[in-house]
C-alpha positions as CSV (number, residue, x, y, z in Angstrom):
1,M,179.8,-77.0,179.9
2,R,176.9,-79.3,180.5
3,V,174.9,-80.4,184.1
4,K,173.0,-83.3,185.3
5,L,170.2,-83.4,187.8
6,R,171.2,-83.4,191.0
7,N,167.5,-85.3,191.8
8,T,167.7,-88.4,190.4
9,E,164.0,-89.0,191.5
10,N,163.2,-85.9,188.4
11,K,164.1,-88.5,185.5
12,I,160.2,-89.9,185.8
13,M,159.6,-86.9,184.7
14,P,159.1,-87.0,180.4
15,G,161.7,-85.4,178.5
16,F,164.4,-86.5,181.4
17,N,166.1,-90.0,180.2
18,S,169.4,-88.5,179.4
19,E,172.0,-88.6,181.7
20,T,173.7,-84.7,181.1
21,Y,172.1,-81.6,179.4
22,M,174.0,-78.7,177.2
23,V,174.3,-76.0,179.0
24,I,172.7,-72.8,176.4
25,Y,173.1,-70.3,178.6
26,Y,173.2,-69.3,182.2
27,A,172.5,-66.6,184.2
28,L,172.9,-65.0,188.1
29,V,169.2,-64.4,189.1
30,L,168.1,-62.0,192.1
31,D,169.0,-64.5,195.1
32,N,172.3,-64.3,193.5
33,Q,172.3,-67.7,192.4
34,I,173.7,-69.3,188.9
35,M,169.9,-70.6,187.0
36,Y,171.3,-72.5,184.0
37,S,169.5,-73.5,180.8
38,F,169.7,-76.4,178.5
39,F,167.1,-78.5,176.2
40,N,165.7,-81.4,177.5
41,D,164.9,-84.9,175.9
42,D,162.0,-83.5,174.4
43,L,164.1,-80.2,172.5
44,K,161.7,-77.8,175.6
45,V,163.8,-75.1,177.1
46,C,164.6,-76.1,181.2
47,N,165.4,-73.3,183.9
48,M,166.9,-75.0,187.1
49,L,169.5,-73.0,189.6
50,E,172.4,-74.5,190.2
51,S,171.2,-75.9,193.5
52,S,169.2,-78.5,191.8
53,L,171.9,-79.3,189.6
54,I,175.9,-80.3,189.3
55,I,178.1,-79.5,186.6
56,T,179.9,-82.3,184.9
57,D,181.8,-80.2,182.6
58,E,183.2,-76.6,183.2
59,D,184.0,-75.9,179.4
60,K,182.8,-72.1,178.5
61,T,185.1,-71.9,174.9
62,D,181.1,-71.5,173.4
63,F,179.9,-69.3,175.5
64,I,180.0,-65.6,174.8
65,Q,179.5,-62.7,177.8
66,R,175.6,-60.7,176.9
67,D,174.9,-58.8,180.9
68,E,173.3,-56.2,179.4
69,L,169.7,-58.7,178.4
70,N,170.0,-59.5,182.5
71,N,169.9,-55.9,183.4
72,N,173.7,-56.2,183.2
73,R,173.9,-58.8,185.7
74,T,175.9,-61.6,184.7
75,F,174.7,-64.0,181.5
76,F,176.8,-66.0,179.1
77,V,175.2,-68.2,176.2
78,N,176.7,-70.2,173.5
79,K,177.7,-68.6,170.6
80,L,175.9,-70.0,167.9
81,L,172.8,-69.4,169.9
82,N,173.6,-65.6,169.9
83,E,173.6,-65.7,166.3
84,I,170.9,-67.7,165.7
85,Y,168.1,-66.3,168.0
86,E,167.1,-62.5,168.6
87,F,167.7,-61.8,172.4
88,K,165.5,-59.3,174.0
89,N,166.2,-60.4,177.8
90,A,167.8,-63.3,179.2
91,G,165.3,-66.2,177.6
92,I,164.4,-67.7,175.1
93,Y,160.4,-68.4,173.9
94,L,160.2,-71.6,171.3
95,A,156.0,-70.5,171.1
96,T,155.6,-70.1,167.2
97,I,157.1,-72.4,164.4
98,W,159.3,-70.0,163.0
99,H,160.7,-70.1,166.8
100,K,161.7,-73.8,166.4
101,T,162.6,-74.1,162.6
102,K,165.6,-71.1,162.9
103,M,166.5,-73.1,166.1
104,Y,166.7,-76.4,163.6
105,P,170.8,-75.0,162.8
106,F,171.8,-75.3,166.2
107,F,169.7,-78.9,167.0
108,K,172.2,-79.8,163.7
109,F,175.4,-78.8,164.7
110,Y,175.6,-80.2,168.6
111,N,174.3,-83.5,167.0
112,Y,170.4,-82.8,169.1
113,K,167.9,-85.9,168.7
114,L,165.2,-84.5,167.1
115,T,161.6,-85.5,168.6
116,E,158.8,-86.5,166.1
117,E,156.5,-83.9,167.2
118,Y,159.6,-81.5,165.9
119,T,159.7,-83.1,162.3
120,H,156.4,-83.1,161.9
121,T,155.9,-80.0,162.4
122,A,159.7,-77.5,162.5
123,L,161.0,-80.2,159.1
124,N,157.2,-80.4,157.3
125,E,156.9,-77.6,155.4
126,Q,153.7,-79.0,153.6
127,Y,152.5,-78.1,157.6
128,K,154.1,-74.8,156.9
129,L,151.9,-74.0,154.0
130,N,148.9,-75.4,155.6
131,L,149.7,-72.8,158.2
132,I,150.3,-70.2,156.0
133,E,147.3,-70.7,153.7
134,G,144.9,-70.8,157.0
135,S,146.7,-66.8,157.6
136,L,145.8,-65.9,154.1
137,M,141.6,-67.0,154.5
138,F,141.5,-64.3,157.6
139,V,144.3,-62.2,156.5
140,N,142.3,-61.8,153.1
141,E,138.9,-61.4,154.5
142,Y,140.4,-58.2,156.7
143,I,142.0,-57.0,153.6
144,G,139.0,-56.9,152.1
145,R,137.0,-54.6,155.2
146,K,138.6,-51.5,153.6
147,F,137.4,-51.7,149.9
148,D,133.6,-53.2,151.4
149,G,130.7,-51.7,148.3
150,D,134.0,-51.3,145.7
151,H,134.5,-53.2,142.2
152,Y,138.3,-53.3,143.3
153,I,139.5,-55.4,145.9
154,E,143.3,-56.7,146.5
155,R,144.4,-59.5,148.4
156,L,147.6,-61.3,148.9
157,D,149.1,-65.4,147.6
158,F,151.7,-67.6,148.7
159,Y,152.2,-70.4,147.1
160,K,155.2,-72.7,146.0
161,E,155.4,-73.7,142.1
162,K,154.2,-76.8,141.8
163,T,156.3,-78.4,139.4
164,F,159.5,-76.4,138.6
165,Q,159.4,-73.3,136.8
166,S,162.5,-72.3,135.8
167,L,163.2,-68.8,136.0
168,T,163.9,-68.4,132.3
169,E,160.5,-68.9,132.0
170,I,159.2,-66.8,134.1
171,K,162.0,-63.9,132.4
172,S,160.3,-64.6,129.0
173,E,156.7,-64.3,130.6
174,Y,157.2,-61.1,132.8
175,D,160.0,-58.4,133.2
176,L,161.7,-59.8,136.2
177,I,164.2,-57.9,138.3
178,K,166.6,-60.0,140.9
179,L,166.8,-58.1,143.9
180,D,169.4,-58.1,147.3
181,K,168.6,-61.0,148.6
182,S,170.2,-60.0,151.8
183,N,167.5,-57.8,152.4
184,Y,164.9,-60.4,151.6
185,K,162.8,-60.0,154.8
186,K,162.8,-56.1,154.0
187,L,161.1,-56.5,151.1
188,I,158.7,-59.7,152.3
189,L,157.5,-57.0,155.3
190,D,156.7,-53.8,153.2
191,L,155.1,-55.6,150.9
192,I,153.0,-57.5,153.3
193,S,152.7,-54.2,155.6
194,S,151.6,-52.3,151.8
195,T,148.8,-54.9,151.6
196,I,147.5,-55.6,155.2
197,Y,146.0,-52.2,156.5
198,E,142.2,-51.7,157.4
199,V,142.2,-47.5,156.8
200,E,145.6,-46.4,156.3
201,I,149.2,-48.1,155.9
202,G,151.7,-48.4,159.2
203,E,148.2,-48.4,161.4
204,V,149.3,-50.4,164.5
205,K,146.2,-52.2,165.0
206,S,147.5,-54.3,161.6
207,E,150.9,-54.7,162.9
208,G,150.4,-58.3,164.9
209,F,148.6,-59.4,161.1
210,I,151.8,-58.2,159.4
211,T,154.4,-60.1,162.0
212,D,152.9,-62.7,161.8
213,L,152.3,-63.5,158.7
214,F,156.0,-62.6,157.7
215,Y,157.7,-64.8,160.2
216,L,155.2,-67.9,159.0
217,I,156.5,-67.4,155.3
218,D,159.9,-67.2,156.6
219,S,160.0,-70.3,159.0
220,I,159.6,-72.4,155.7
221,F,163.2,-70.6,154.4
222,I,165.7,-72.7,157.1
223,Q,168.6,-72.3,155.6
224,E,169.9,-68.9,153.4
225,I,167.3,-68.4,150.1
226,N,169.3,-68.7,146.9
227,D,167.8,-65.4,145.0
228,I,164.7,-63.1,145.7
229,Y,163.2,-61.8,142.3
230,K,160.4,-59.3,141.8
231,F,158.1,-58.6,138.9
232,E,154.9,-56.3,138.1
233,T,151.8,-56.6,135.7
234,H,148.8,-54.7,135.9
235,Y,147.4,-57.1,138.3
236,D,150.1,-58.2,140.1
237,N,153.4,-57.0,142.7
238,C,155.1,-60.5,143.1
239,L,158.3,-61.3,145.1
240,V,159.7,-64.2,144.1
241,I,161.9,-65.7,146.1
242,K,164.2,-69.4,145.0
243,Y,165.1,-71.8,147.9
244,N,167.1,-75.1,147.4
245,E,166.2,-75.0,143.6
246,K,162.2,-74.3,144.3
247,L,160.7,-71.0,143.7
248,Y,157.6,-69.8,146.1
249,Y,155.4,-66.3,145.3
250,L,154.1,-63.5,147.5
251,N,152.1,-61.8,145.5
252,K,150.0,-58.6,145.8
253,N,146.9,-58.9,143.4
254,W,143.8,-57.3,142.6
255,Y,141.0,-58.4,140.9
256,G,137.4,-56.0,139.5
């Protein structure tokens, strides 16, 4: 399903150079008009009423109905987008690097032209590693509050193996245990949750820090991970994620 702008004067706005745009979802809104949504040329989500658009292709075979997301009013969404994006209501919001990254399979499947900004952020691993490093600087200060004055202190580290280290080499140093990769998100969240808290595990005030760090780490993995392992030593409780034949470590460790 495709639409074009009814008012050609809108073409002077940035991000509207194409003749038509693919509809990603459409919904019945309060005034009983249909609102159509699409990515413009800047990969920004645009929501426009039917009165502002001309439908150039009415093929709806790629859509699935999800009225429950729109207060039981009409809501249809692209099937692939429905699989990729965790809809909570009748709209998508690409406010974080995680949301932008997870949209890549959709952009790739439908041959979207990627912007320079998208390529340099959502597809730039070093950019995301830098974000994680900056987040951990704050997180480790936050973790340290509960150890104020103690000789023992915990911290979290996340890093990519700079030179390739095989799993066999890790196995020779530690008792490496292979885990269920389908459960890797919970494994990462659980390890982060067991470390990031000021007073007690599960406290509400720490939830934002936990989810923010998780989303930054998960944004590294655009496609399915290969495998996930863990090892423990006297000082370490570490998850090892194998992705695109590289190894990434999330390590809860202590010193003192």
